[in-house]
C-alpha positions in Angstrom: 106.7 117.3 133.0 109.2 115.2 134.9 109.5 111.6 133.8 108.5 110.4 137.3 105.2 112.3 137.1 104.7 111.1 133.5 104.9 107.4 134.5 102.8 108.0 137.6 100.0 109.2 135.4 100.4 106.1 133.2 100.4 103.7 136.2 97.3 105.4 137.5 95.5 104.7 134.2 96.7 101.1 133.9 96.2 100.2 137.6 93.8 97.4 136.7 96.7 95.7 134.9 99.0 95.7 137.9 98.8 92.9 140.5 98.6 93.8 144.2 102.1 94.6 145.1 101.9 92.3 148.2 101.4 89.4 145.8 104.2 90.3 143.4 106.4 87.4 142.2 109.9 87.9 140.8 108.3 88.1 137.4 106.0 90.9 138.5 108.9 92.7 140.0 110.8 92.6 136.7 107.8 94.0 134.7 106.1 96.5 137.0 109.0 97.9 139.2 111.2 99.5 136.5 110.1 103.1 135.7 111.9 102.7 132.3 112.8 99.4 130.8 115.4 101.0 128.5 117.2 103.2 131.0 118.1 100.7 133.7 121.6 100.1 135.0 122.6 96.8 133.4 123.4 95.1 136.7 120.0 95.9 138.1 118.3 94.6 134.9 120.5 91.5 134.9 119.5 90.7 138.5 115.7 91.2 137.8 115.9 89.2 134.6 117.7 86.2 136.1 115.3 86.0 139.1 112.3 86.3 136.8 113.4 83.7 134.4 114.5 81.3 137.1 111.1 81.7 138.8 109.2 80.9 135.7 111.6 78.1 134.7 110.9 76.3 138.0 107.2 76.8 137.7 107.1 75.4 134.1 109.5 72.5 134.9 107.4 71.4 137.9 104.0 72.4 136.7 104.0 71.6 132.9 104.4 67.9 132.1 105.0 68.7 128.4 107.9 71.0 129.1 109.4 68.9 131.8 109.5 65.8 129.5 111.2 68.0 126.9 113.8 69.1 129.5 114.4 65.5 130.6 114.9 64.4 127.0 117.7 67.0 126.5 119.2 66.3 130.0 118.4 69.7 131.5 117.5 70.3 135.2 116.7 73.8 136.5 118.8 73.2 139.6 121.8 73.9 137.3 120.8 77.5 137.1 123.3 79.3 139.4 123.8 82.7 137.7 122.8 84.8 134.7 125.6 83.1 132.7 123.5 79.9 132.8 120.5 81.4 131.1 121.7 80.4 127.6 121.4 76.7 128.7 117.6 76.8 129.2 115.9 74.6 126.5 113.9 76.7 124.1 110.8 75.6 122.2 110.4 76.2 118.5 107.7 78.7 117.6 106.6 76.1 115.1 105.4 73.9 118.0 102.4 76.2 118.5 101.1 75.3 115.1 101.0 71.6 115.8 97.4 71.5 117.1 94.7 68.9 116.4 91.1 69.7 115.7 87.8 69.6 117.7 87.8 68.7 121.3 91.4 67.5 121.0 92.4 71.1 120.3 91.1 72.0 123.7 93.1 69.2 125.3 96.2 70.4 123.4 95.8 73.9 124.8 95.3 72.5 128.3 98.6 70.5 127.9 100.5 73.6 126.9 99.2 75.6 129.8 101.1 75.7 133.1 98.9 75.6 136.2 95.3 74.9 136.9 92.9 75.9 134.2 89.5 77.4 135.0 86.5 75.2 134.3 86.0 75.4 130.5 82.6 74.3 129.0 82.5 73.4 125.4 79.0 72.7 124.1 79.5 71.2 120.6 80.9 67.7 120.1 83.0 68.9 117.2 83.7 72.5 118.0 85.5 74.9 115.6 88.7 76.6 116.8 86.8 79.8 117.4 84.3 77.9 119.6 87.1 76.4 121.6 88.8 79.8 122.0 85.6 81.5 123.0 84.9 78.8 125.6 88.3 79.2 127.2 88.0 83.0 127.1 84.5 82.9 128.6 86.1 81.0 131.5 88.5 83.8 132.1 91.4 83.1 129.8 92.9 85.2 127.0 93.7 82.7 124.3 94.8 84.4 121.1 96.2 83.4 117.8 98.3 84.6 114.9 98.8 83.2 111.4 101.2 82.9 108.4 101.0 82.6 104.7 100.3 78.8 105.0 97.0 79.6 106.8 98.1 77.5 109.7 97.5 79.4 113.0 99.6 79.8 116.0 97.6 79.5 119.2 98.8 80.8 122.6 96.9 80.1 125.9 97.5 83.2 128.1 95.6 83.7 131.3 94.5 87.2 132.2 97.5 87.9 134.4 99.8 87.2 131.4 97.6 89.2 129.1 97.7 92.2 131.5 101.4 91.9 131.8 101.6 92.0 128.0 99.4 95.1 127.6 101.2 96.9 130.4 104.8 96.2 129.2 104.0 97.1 125.6 102.4 100.4 126.4 104.9 101.4 129.1 107.8 100.6 126.8 106.2 102.7 124.0 105.4 105.8 126.0 108.8 105.7 127.6 110.4 106.0 124.1 107.9 108.8 123.2 108.6 110.8 126.4 107.3 113.5 126.9 104.9 113.3 124.0 102.2 110.9 125.3 99.3 112.4 127.3 96.0 110.9 128.6 94.1 113.6 126.6 95.4 112.2 123.3 92.9 111.0 120.7 94.0 107.9 118.8 93.3 106.0 115.7 94.1 102.3 116.0 94.9 101.1 112.4 93.9 97.5 113.4 90.8 95.4 114.1 88.6 96.3 117.0 90.3 94.5 120.0 86.9 93.6 121.5 85.7 91.9 118.4 88.5 89.4 117.7 90.9 87.0 119.3 93.5 87.7 116.7 96.5 88.7 118.7 97.2 91.7 116.4 93.8 93.0 117.3 93.8 92.2 121.0 97.0 94.2 121.5 95.0 97.4 121.2 93.0 96.8 124.4 95.2 99.0 126.5 94.7 102.0 124.2 91.2 102.4 125.7 92.8 103.0 129.1 95.5 105.4 128.2 93.9 107.5 125.5 91.0 110.0 125.6 89.2 108.1 122.8 90.0 105.4 120.2 88.8 104.9 116.6 89.5 101.6 114.8 90.2 100.7 111.2 88.2 97.5 111.1 85.1 97.5 113.3 83.7 94.0 112.7 84.2 90.5 114.0 87.4 88.8 112.8 87.7 85.1 113.5 90.1 82.3 112.6 88.1 81.5 109.4 88.2 85.1 108.2 92.0 85.1 108.7 92.5 81.7 107.1 90.5 82.5 104.0 92.2 85.9 103.7 95.7 84.3 104.0 94.9 81.4 101.6 96.7 81.4 98.3 94.0 79.4 96.4 91.2 80.8 94.3 88.3 78.9 95.9 85.0 80.7 96.0 84.9 81.1 99.8 88.4 82.5 99.8 87.5 85.0 97.0 84.3 85.9 98.7 86.0 86.5 102.1 88.7 88.6 100.6 86.1 90.6 98.7 83.8 91.2 101.6 86.6 92.2 104.1 88.6 94.3 101.6 85.6 96.4 100.6 86.1 98.2 103.9 89.7 99.1 103.2 89.3 102.2 101.1 86.6 103.4 103.4 89.0 102.9 106.3 91.7 104.9 104.5 89.1 107.7 103.8 88.1 107.7 107.5 91.7 108.0 108.7 92.4 110.9 106.2 89.2 112.7 107.4 90.0 112.0 111.1 93.5 113.4 110.7 92.0 116.5 109.0 89.5 117.0 111.9 92.2 116.6 114.5 94.4 119.1 112.6 91.6 121.6 112.8 90.6 121.1 116.4 94.2 121.1 117.7 94.0 117.7 119.4 97.0 115.8 120.5 96.9 112.5 118.6 98.3 109.0 118.2 98.3 106.8 115.1 99.0 103.2 116.0 99.0 100.1 113.9 100.4 98.3 110.9 102.7 100.4 108.6 101.0 99.4 105.4 97.7 101.1 106.5 99.4 104.4 107.1 101.4 103.9 103.9 98.0 103.7 102.0 96.9 106.9 103.9 100.0 108.7 102.8 99.5 107.7 99.2 95.9 108.9 99.4 97.1 112.3 100.7 99.5 112.5 97.8 96.8 111.7 95.3 94.6 114.4 96.8 97.4 116.9 97.0 96.9 117.4 100.7 99.3 117.5 103.6 99.2 118.4 107.3 101.6 120.0 109.8 100.8 118.0 112.9 104.1 119.0 114.5 104.9 118.1 118.0 101.4 117.0 119.1 101.4 113.6 117.3 103.1 110.3 117.9 103.1 107.4 115.5 103.8 103.8 116.5 103.9 101.0 113.9 104.4 97.3 114.2 103.7 94.0 112.4 106.0 94.0 109.4 106.8 96.2 106.4 105.2 94.6 103.4 102.8 96.8 101.4 102.0 94.3 98.6 103.0 90.7 97.8 106.3 91.8 96.2 106.9 95.2 97.8 108.5 95.9 101.2 108.1 99.5 102.5 111.6 101.0 103.0 111.5 102.3 106.6 113.6 105.4 105.9 111.4 106.3 102.9 108.3 105.7 105.1 109.5 108.1 107.8 110.3 110.8 105.2 106.8 110.5 103.7 105.4 110.8 107.2 107.4 114.0 107.8 106.5 115.4 104.3 102.7 114.6 104.4 101.9 114.8 108.1 104.7 117.1 109.5 105.7 114.5 112.1 109.5 114.3 112.4 111.2 110.8 112.3 112.0 110.8 116.0 108.3 110.6 116.7 107.6 107.8 114.2 108.7 104.6 115.8 108.3 100.9 115.1 108.1 98.0 117.5 108.9 94.3 117.2 107.3 91.4 119.1 105.2 88.3 118.6 102.3 86.3 119.8 104.5 83.8 121.6 105.9 86.3 124.2 105.4 89.5 126.1 108.7 91.1 125.1 108.2 94.2 123.1 111.2 95.9 121.5 110.7 99.6 120.7 112.8 101.8 118.4 114.7 104.7 120.0 114.0 108.2 118.5 117.7 108.8 117.9 118.6 105.9 115.6 115.5 103.6 115.3 117.3 100.6 116.7 115.0 98.1 118.6 115.7 98.3 122.3 115.1 95.1 124.3 113.3 95.3 127.7 116.1 93.4 129.4 114.6 93.5 133.0 112.5 90.5 132.1 113.5 89.3 128.6 116.7 87.4 128.0 117.5 87.7 124.3 119.7 85.3 122.2 120.7 84.9 118.6 121.1 81.3 117.7 122.8 79.4 114.8 121.5 76.3 113.1 122.7 74.2 116.0 120.9 76.4 118.6 124.1 77.8 119.9 124.2 81.5 120.9 126.4 83.4 118.5 126.4 86.5 120.6 126.6 90.1 119.4 127.2 91.3 115.9 126.3 88.2 114.0 123.1 87.2 112.2 121.1 84.3 113.4 117.7 83.2 114.6 116.1 85.3 117.4 115.3 83.5 120.6 114.3 84.6 124.0 113.5 83.6 127.6 110.4 85.5 128.7 110.6 85.9 132.5 107.2 87.5 132.6 105.3 84.5 131.1 103.6 82.3 133.6 100.9 80.7 131.4 103.2 78.5 129.3 106.9 78.1 128.8 107.9 81.4 127.1 111.3 80.1 126.2 111.1 80.4 122.4 113.3 80.2 119.3 111.7 82.1 116.4 112.1 82.0 112.7 113.2 85.7 112.5 116.6 86.7 111.3 118.2 89.3 113.4 121.5 90.9 114.4 121.9 92.0 118.1 124.3 94.6 119.3 125.5 95.0 122.9 124.6 98.7 122.9 122.7 101.1 120.7 125.2 103.0 118.4 122.9 106.1 118.3 121.8 106.7 121.9 123.1 106.4 125.4 120.5 103.9 126.7 122.0 100.8 128.3 121.2 97.3 127.3 121.1 95.3 124.0 119.4 96.2 120.8 118.3 94.6 117.6 119.2 96.3 114.3 116.1 97.5 112.4 114.8 95.5 109.5 114.0 92.2 111.1 113.3 89.6 108.4 112.3 85.9 108.2 114.8 83.1 107.9 115.1 81.7 104.4 112.4 79.2 103.6 110.1 80.2 106.5 106.6 81.5 105.8 105.7 85.1 106.2 103.7 85.9 109.3 103.0 88.6 111.8 100.4 91.2 112.7 100.9 93.3 109.6 100.8 90.3 107.2 97.5 89.1 108.6 95.8 92.5 108.5 97.3 93.4 105.2 96.0 90.2 103.6 92.5 90.9 104.9 92.4 94.5 103.9 94.7 95.1 101.0 92.8 93.8 97.9 91.0 97.0 96.8 93.9 99.4 97.3 96.5 97.6 95.2 97.5 94.8 97.5 97.1 91.0 97.4 
């Protein structure tokens, strides 16, 4: 199948995520017009990215009092943005800011102050609502507020509207199937090794929503409600009775999930289905170990694709080596390394970096995401040096998506393994020293790992 037809089928299945073309903004143009984020001529990507970031910068500066005050304090005015070379001057917000929320109804006000634009009418019934009640109230009004967490148990809350959420789902899935070309097909059956996206506001879980649009059917590893308290108790380091009870109740399902995945793979191997395994690496790591213990293996060959994301910890003191993981996948499932890819992203943005099959470097969707690597003084160190990853998300209209993370990366101007244009991150992204562990994989691992040798 030609790539043009391949993407046409994808766009037809994800049409509900795509705004009416007559209403496209420069941000929409940067997200929805490229047929392949990773094969664009650099001058075209640069032009789209600059226009998208400048468009959102003006919106946030004039429509978000919190961000405008911040810009004024550092002496920045968006009128100074003349060309792509000026993008590095845009003030970035620390990812830690999104953990600085108050409680109760003040939490709702905090979310409203972060949001750019006019909120829908949100009705909160209780006088002292929990975080979940506030989130549910916002989402019942048409928002897509989601959260992530870290080892401290302190959540990160992000107020997306549905347009931003749809952009996130579209760009993630389009980037992934582009790298898997021509392996993806709408008749694929999939196992989402994550919580049910319709039973949680955990960002790691919500990400799987688009799977139900582009796959024939979807199974999930954790088919129960997951709320902020579940995650907080699971991430807690203490030995309180509630923490112990939560970890016990949630983790009881883990071995059953592993058994279900093993059985599902066996059934798909027999019926000849094309399949996709998507989710956190530790869960598939447990499945591979289970297959080793049973003395079983499969030869799924060229009808399977595997996409992981969320971090590479298997246990508290054990990081899964990526090369070893891919070798195990090939040995136990018969899926070659070029069809076992990882992705990197975060709750604070819509930018999803996907590994290439040739060398497993993380390619950046540079039509709408401006990447930077910063030193301790927030200066861009450029290519080839380690530093703190930062980005300007030209797709994000719900809040200022100009973020400096706590992730340690090294960025290269071009991939050393493939001919795709644009910058890449080296594989093996880690946390900066002294920063808490966080991410999709860490949250789900903490919830589900206890009865299979984890935390």
